[in-house]
N, C-alpha and C positions, 0 to 999 in steps of 0.2 A: 717373173721371179719369185723362186721359193725359199722361203729358209727351212733347213732339214738339218737334225742333228744324225751324222752319220758313225756315231760311236757311243751307243748304249747297251745297258745289259737288264737283262727281265730279272736280275737275283742280286742279292747283296751278297753269296758267298759260291765259292766253285766247287766243282765236282758234284757228288752225291747228282748222281744224274737222274735217278727215278724219282729222288724229294724236288730235284727242279722241275721234272716234267710238270710234276702234278701243280708246283708253283707256278711256271712261266704265264698259264691263262691269267692268272691275277695279276702277275708281275709286269704285263705289256698293257695291259689295262691302265695299270697306275703310270707308266712311262707316259701312254697316250693321254692320259691326263696333265701330268705334268707338261707335256709339248705342250698342249693348246693353250693354258695358262701363259706358257712362258711367250705366245705368238706364235710357235712354228707350225708349218703345216707337213711336215712329217718327221719321221724318225725311223732308224735302222737300229735292226736287233741285231747287234754280234756279241753273241755269246761266244765263250771261251771252247773251240775246238767242236763246236754241235749246231745246228740250224734244227729249228723243227717250225712246221709253218703253222703258225697261230691265226686267229679269227681277226681279221682286222676292224680297228675300233672306228667308230665314229667320229668324222671331221680330222680326223689326222693318216695321212699313208705312211702305212707300215712298210719301208724296203728291207727285203730279206738279207741278212748278212750272216757272215762268220768271223770270228775273231782267231786267225789262226795261229800257234804257238810253233814256230820254225826253230830248228838248230841256231840262230843268231839275231830272233826276235819275235816280235806280232808282226801278221800280216793281215789286215782288212781285206775281205772279198766281198765286195755290196753287189746288187743288182738282182734278177728276177730268178737265177739257178743256183744257189750258193751250194758248195757240199754239204752232206749231213753230217758228217763226222770225220774230226780229224785227230790223228795220234798227236799229242804233244810233243813235241822235241823232233819228230820223225823226218819232218821235209826241210828240204833246203827252202830259202827266198825264192830261189829260180824255180822250187817246185811248185811252191804254194802260188804263184805268179801265174804257172803255165797252169793250174786247177782251175785257177779265179778264170784267168780267159777260154779256157773250154768250156766253162759253164756260162759263159755273157758275163761276167762279173767283172768289177773295176778291181784293181789290187792296188791298195794303198799300204805305204809305210806307215806304223800306228807308233804313237810316240818314238820319234827317233831318237831322241835323248835321254832315253829311261832304260834300261835292262835290255838295250839294243846294238848289236854291232852290224845292224844289217845297212846302215848309212853310208858303211865303207866301200860298198857293193855298187860297182858305177854298171856293171854289166847288165845288172838284171833288169828288165824294160817293166817297171812300174809304170802306174798310171798317175800317181797324185802322192803327196804326201802331206800327213795330218800336222797341224796345230793343234793338239791336247788341250782340253781343259781343264786339267788336273796342276800342268804347272805352263800356263801361257807367256812367261817370263823367259822361255826359251825360244819364244815366237822369232827374234832376230839370227838364232842360227837355226834356225827351221828355214825362215826365207832366204837364207843363203846359200842353204844345201838347195833347197828348190831350185832357185835361180843357177845354181851350178848344175844342176842335171835338166834343166828346162820343161820341168815340171811343176804343173798348177798347184796349190795350196787348198786342202779343205779343213772344215774345222768340226771336231765331235767332243764330246763333254767326257765320256769315259764313262760315264752313270754307271754304280752300282746302286744307287739309290734315288728314287724320282726327284727327291729336289734337286739331284744333280743337274737333270737333264736341260740342257741351253746354256751352259756355262760358256760351252764354245761350238760353233754351229757352221755349216756351210750354206751361202746362197748358189742358189742354181737357177741357171739362165734357161729355162724350158716354157713351152709353151704348154705342157701338161707335166701333172707330177706322175710319174710312173718310176717303178725301179729301171724300165730299160731309158726314161728318158735321163733318169741321174747318171748311169755309166755313161751315154751317151755325151752329157754335158760335161763329166770329168773327162775325157778322152779329149774332148775338143778344148777344154781349158777355158768353158763358159761357166766356171766355181769360181768362188772367194770363202776364204776363211774370215770368221767375224768371232770375236771375243765379247762376252759380255762383261760389263764392268758397274752395274748395279752395286750397292752398300750391300746388299744380300750376298753378291757374289764375292765380291773383297773380302768380307765375314767367312766366308766359306772356304776361300783358300786360304785364308789364316788358318783357320781352323787344320786343314789339310796340312800345312806344311806344320803345325805343331805336333801331329798324329803321325807326321811319318818322318820328323827329324831326323832320325837316327838312321833314318835310311838312305840309299846311294839314290837319289832320285833323276838326277841329273847327271850322268856321268861324263858330259863333254864340258862341263864347267869347271871339271879339275883335267881333265884333258881336252882342250880346245881344238875345233875343225883347224887344220892349219889355214892359215888365212884370215881367219874367224874370231873377233876377240868376245870376250866376255861380256853381254850387254851390260852399260851401266846400271848401278842400282842390284845387279841380280846378284842372288845369294843363293848357296844350296837350301833345298828344303826337300 
């Protein structure tokens, strides 16, 4: 069994590709250091709409990936050979999944209840659905969605700062931790989502909700999935 954060970013800013390319080698070292402190064995680099191979840090497996911005929301493609670059908003979710599968990657619905309507697409052959570390209170909704689609749950922190790594992560049942083994475990359902509940994590989430209180983080809480109620104690954040 391995603990892997399947959704993390090497930088805290979007765009500025040339600046990012210079920053990413430092960013991945900071991610790996934070992951190791958290007790994780691996972390996926899923930057927005690009993938750059980076030198793997010691003691932590680096899983290649990309967060594809489709015309309906975000799709994570993680595996040995993710696409190098995608143009934001041009691919449909089905095209993003096809691209991921062509490159031997798993296709995951990222934060299905935040800035996304991908969850409405029943015919797209995703491999898993994500419990996102930024708003784990939506987990009952995500679990119901995954059960209805017969898909496994994975966890990812959606970290843009190293201190956010590991607030949600994935347990991977595999003999060895490699990008290919991660893909196979996801497709076989040998994965599970975990959410960290330390005092630090609770404070971090409280701060996140405060900062983003005016944003529409979980639109499903205003328009619940048919047959699925709002989790007790849930609030918009």
